[in-house]
N, C-alpha and C positions, 0 to 999 in steps of 0.2 A: 564301560565305556557306551556312551549315549551312542545307539543306532549302530552297535556292533555287533554280528550276526556270526554264526559257524555255517559253514559249509560241511556237508557230510557225502561222501564216496558212498552211494547204495545202490541197492537193488530196484527194479524199476520202482518201485513206490516210495522212495527216497527212505527206504527203508534197512539199512540197518535197521532199520525201522521197523520189521518186524520183528526184531528182540523187545522184551519190554524194556521202556526206558525209565518208567515210573518205581519208584521205590515199593518196598515191600507191604509198607502200607496200602498199596493201591490196589491190594487182592479186597479190601474191606466191602462187604456188601452194602450196596445202600441200605440196606433193614438195621445197619448199627448206628442209624442215625440217632444222636439223642438231644435230649433238649440242652442250652447251654448250660443250665444251673442243674444239671441232674448226672448223675452216674450210676451206673449198673451196681447191685449190694451181692458180693459172692454168697452171702447169706440166706440170701433170698433165692430159690431154684423157681420160684416162679418167673423172675425175671421182673419184678417190682423193682422200683428205682429209689433213691435215697439221695437226696436234693444235698448242697455241699454244706448246709446248717443240721446234716445227720437226720432231718425231717424225712418220711417216706414218703416218695410222690409219684404220681400214676406215669409209667414209662409213654411216648408219646407213640401213637397206634402207627400199624404198617401203612395207613392208606394216608395219614397226615405226613409221614416221610415221603410217599412218592408224590404228593399233592405239593410239598415243599421244594422237591428238587425239579418238578414241571414247573411250578412258578420261575423258579430260577433260570432254567431253560429259557421260557419264554420272554422274562425280563432282559434275560441276555441279548437273545435276538432283538428285541424291539430298540434296545440302547446302540446296540451296533448299527441299525438300520439308520435309526437317527443321526448319531456322530457320521457315517459314511455319507449321509446326505446333507449334513452340516459342511462336512469337508470338501464337496464337490461344489456346493454353491461359494463357498471361501475362496476356493482356488478360482474360480470363473471371474468373481467381484474384483480379485488382484491382479488378473491379467487385464480385466478390462481396463483397471484404473494404470495399470502400466504402458499400455500399448493404445491408450485412449480410442477405443471402439466400443460400441453398444450390443453387439449378438454376433452371431457364429463363431466358429472355430477360432483356436489360437493361430493358425496358419494366416488366417484373414486379417487378423488383427496386427500382424507382423509386416506383411506385406505393405498394407495400407497405411501403417506408420511411417511418420518421416525418421530421417536418419538420426537427426536429434534426438528423438523419442525412442527409436530402438536403444543408443547408447546410455541415453541418462535413466530411464526409466529401469532398466537391468540394472544399472550401477548402484542406484540410488536405494533399490529393494534390497539388491544382494547384500549392500553394505548396513543398512538397517537390521539383516537377520545376523549379520557380523555382530553388529554391536551387542544384540540380544544375546546370543552364545558366549560370548565375552562376560557379559554382567552376570549368566546364568552359572558358566563353568567357576565364576571367583569364587563363587557361594557353596554349590555342589557339585555331586556327578549323576549322571542319569546313566542307569545300570541297561544293558542288552535286554531287550523286552524276554524274547525266547529262554535266556538262561533263570532270568527271574522267575519264571512261570515252573520251568522245570525242577528250579531247584526250593520253589515254595517261597521265595522271598516277599516280604511283604514291601507292595508299592509305595514309592512316595509320590503322591498325586500330583503334586503343583508342578513340582521340576520335569516330572511327564509330560504333563500338558503344557507346559511353556514351550518345551522341546518341539513339542510334535505343533504347537503353531508356528514356531519358528522355520520350521520345515514346509509348513504351508508358504509361509511369506516368501522363502525363497524361490520354490517351486511356482509360485504363482506370480514371480517378478520375472520369473525365466529361467532361473538357472537348470543346468543339466542334470537335472536328478528328480527319481522318481517320487510321485506322492503317496503311494501305497502305504509307507511306512507312518505317517501319522493316524489315519483312521485306525491300524491296529492300536495302536497307542492311546488314542481318545476312546476306542472302544474297549480294550481291557481295564485301563483304568476308572472307567465308569461302572464298570461289572464288578471289580475287586473290591470299590467302595459301597457297591452296592448288596454285596453278598458278606460283607469281613464280619457284619452282628450276626449272622443266621448260624444255623446248627449245622451246616452242609461239612462233613469230612474235608479233611487235607486232599486227599486224592482226587475227589471229586470237585474241588474247587478249584484243582487244576485243569482237569477237563474242562469247567466252565470257562475261566480266562484263556486258554489254547482256543477255545472253541470261539470265543469274543474275538480274538484277533484274526482268525480266520473269516469270520461273519463280518468283520470291517472292511476287509477286502475285496470279497464277495458283494458286499453294498455298493461300493465305489463303482467296481466295474460292472456289477450285475453278472456275476459269476458264482452260483451259489457251488454247484458241484466243484470247482477250483476252489473254494474257500474252505469246502471242507476236505478237501486233501490237503490243504497249507496247513489248517490245525494239525489235523491228525501225523501226517508225513513230515511235516518241517520245524514246527513248534514243539508240539507234544513228543512225537517219534514213538507212538504205540498207536496199536491197530486193535485195542480189546473194542468187543460189540458196542460197550456203552459208550465209550468215547468216540465211537464212529457214528452212534445215532443221536451223540447229542452234536457233534458238529455238523451233521447232516441239517438237524432241525433248526439251529441257532442261524446258520447261513441262510436257510431257506426263509425263514422271518425275517432276517437283517436286509435278504435282497427285496420283498414285497415291503417291507417297512419303508425302503428308501424309491421306491416306485414313482412318488410323486415327483420325486428329482431326476430320475433315469430313464422314467417313463415305460420301462420294462422292455426297453429297446437293447441291440448289441453296441456295445462302442463303439465299432467299425463297422459301417456297410459293407458287406460282400458285394462287389461289381458283377455284373453280366459277364463272364465270362465263359470263353471255351477251354477246354481240356480234355487228354484224352489219355491212354494208358501211356504213352511217353512219360507224362508226369511221374510214372512209378520209376521209369526208368533215372529221371532227375532226380528223386527221392532218394535213393541208394546212391548216385555220384555225389549227392550234398553232404552225405554223413560225414565224412572224412574234413571236408570243408568247415562245416560248422563245427565240429570237435575242436579243429587247430583255431576258429574266431572266438568260440567259446573260452577256451584255455587260455588264448591272448588276451580276451577282455578281462578275466579273473586275474592274470597277472599282473595287468597293468594296474589295477585297482589295488590289489596287494602292495606293491612296489610304491604308488600312493598313500596309500593309509600312514600317516604319522604315528610314531611309535606310542604315543599319547596324547589324549586329544588337548589340540592348542588352546591355552585362557587366557591368554593376552589381549592387548588391545588390537594388537596388529592384526585379528581375526577382520575387523572392520575394513582393514585395508586389502587384506589378501582376499576374501569373500568379494570384496567390491570389485576389485580388478579381475576377478574371475566372469563376473558378470560384465563389466565393461569389455574383456573380450569377446565374451558371447554374443554380444551385441554387436560388435564388429563384425563377426563372422555373417550375423543375422544380413549383415547388408547384401552379401551376395548369396549367402543361403539362409532364407528366412523359415526354415524348417528345423532350424538347430536349436534356439530358446524350448524352454520346455521340458518336460519327462519323456520325449521322443514319439509322444502321439503325432505330431507334424509329419515326421518321417514316414511312419506306417501308413498314414491317410492319403500322401502323395504316392505312397508305391500302390499301394492297392489299386488307387485310380489311374495306375500307371501314366502320371504325369510328368517324372522326371525324367529326363536325360539318363544316358549310361555314366557321363562324367559326373552328374548332381550325387545319383545314388552311390557312385563308388567314393566320392569325396566326403560323403555323410557316412557311409558305412566305418572310414577311417578317422574322421574329425569327431563323431558321438563320443566313443569311448575316452578320445583323449579330454575332450571337455570335461565328462564328468569324473575322468581322475583328477584333473584341475580343481575341481570343487571341494574334492576328497582331500587333497593335498592341501587346499587353502584353509581345511580345518572345519567344512560343511557337512552336514547329515542328512541324508536322505535315502530314498530307496533306489533300488536296481533293476527291477521287474522291467519297468518300460524302458529305460535307457539298453539293456542287452536285449529285450525282444527287436527293438527298433535297428539295434545294431544287426541282428541276423535278419530281419524284416529288407533292411538295404542291402546286405552281401545275396539274398535270393533274388532280388531284383537286379542287380548289377551282372548276374551269370544271365539270367534270363535276358535281357537286353542285350548281353554279349553274344549270345546264341543268336537270335535275332538280328544282329548285325554281321554276323559270318553266315547269315543266308538260310537260318534254320527257323523254328519257331518253337516259342515256350511261352507259356502265358505266365504273363510278369506275376500278377496278384498269387498265382497257386503256387510258384516256386519262392518268392517273397513269405509268404506264410508258412510255408513249409520251413522254410530255413531258418525262418524265426524261432517257430516252435523248438528246433531242434538246438539253436542255441542256448537259448532259454534252457533248456532243459542240460546244456553243461553247465551254464552258470549256478544255476539253482543245485545241481547234482540232485533233479527230482525230473525225470523224462517223462511220468505220467501225469502228474501236475502241471508241466508247460504245454504237454499236447492239449491236455482239458481245458488250460485255461486260455489257451490260443485259441481253440474251437468256442467256447463261449465267448471270446471277445468279438468273433467274426460271423459266427454261426453259419459256415459255409456249406456246401450239398456233403451228403453222408460219406462219398468215397475219401474227401478229401481229408475229413476226420481221423479217415483209417492213415492214408500216408503221413498225418500228422504225428501221430503216434509212433508209425513206422521210421520217421525221420528222426524222432525226439531218443527213441529206444538206441535204433541203428547208431547216433553219434555218440551216446552214452555209451556202448560198448566198445566203441573205436577208444574212446579216451581211457576206459578202464585197460583195454590189451595195449595202447602206447604206454601207458604209467605203468603196467606191468614190465613190460619190455626192456623200459629205461629206468628202471628203479631196482639197486641191486638188492641181494635179497636179505642183506643184515640191515635193512634201512626200512623205515614204517612201510606197508602196503597201503593200496589203496584202501581207503577205507577210515584214513586217520582224519582227523578233523583241522581244520586252519581256520585262523581267525581272520576274515575277510574284511573291509569296510563294508561297512551297512548291511544291513537291512536283515539283521537278525535272518542271515540266509538270503541274502542279497534283495530282500524285496522291497 
């Protein structure tokens, strides 16, 4: 199903992940690369090759094999960076068209737009996306990216690219969905098409495709380390050295390639805020809260997910109405449209009131679930991160209301990482991703990891205590709407 992903209960690196998830053929060394027109001849102990026509041919040298794989890594990284930059520019362009502004973040554009523009822009853009999905699903289906990579299935590039473009259209119009799924689809599709005719063995093709998916994410958000973790821990579910090296290389190359668009800056500006050792106490206190919020987010999305992807003309109406309702909410809450970035910007700046962030904490997952129920497809990384950030900001503002002191940006970011770790079942990825988005001071990096790990173990403990022994233990997999892991 298009955009459908799998959640995995994991140890800190999302790894049931530490067990090999690739086929036994994944143990094939790189040195076994052969040319596509030759095969080894058992009668020749010297390793010479016999072509498909029976004529002797020369084996591809080891240096050529390594050069081929190195070239594939370079091409994968560059392609992922290019499509990541393209996605960013396309989303910005659509946002400007939808809300009629020329520069600045989406939040400014929504605030400056008239009420009519907020309603009509969202409704029309989302309805057009619904029309596109109806036409696409009448003809074909788009399988989940992660499962296709793990199972070595050949991609259908055209439906995959169309699906990604429709996701960009919806998010750029203001749909409450993440944009990170689209560049991963673009990057993996472009890479698969490029290496299809090469002589790279299947196990290493899977590594390259998983790395392309992570590199697409890295390029969009300027998060190379998180992109590598995503490729190995969530897509491939393998920590073999060659997989890690390829993922790191492609994510770094893609991130640098996209710098003309991202300018090498973090996605969010970390404010000048005061924090102390009391933030560590708040980190511990936030763990069960984040576990509850993240579990609730997942449960809401699970219940909203249709049993099968809708493929009727009603997609135009239902997704359009979801856009209209989001536009109506933006009249009072201008941070609601989009993937959640506006909520994060406002919370980190400390510019929202207690009521505003509390409403955002509850409304964001509801609007996201509404789009999923309507039949839309998109990412869940930023919506779940925004929900967690709003949770932390509301707690910090409540503490201040009661006469205490808490750094709003610090608690907001810590809660965001913890909730994201729950929704992704990947606490280390969540902590690194959140840190790379903002580049906070080093002590806060440690608090992010502590909060994400702590919430992860709180969830596991609650799951074990609440699940009968004869039922599936934590570590099972669940099909949840989007994101190939909620991304």
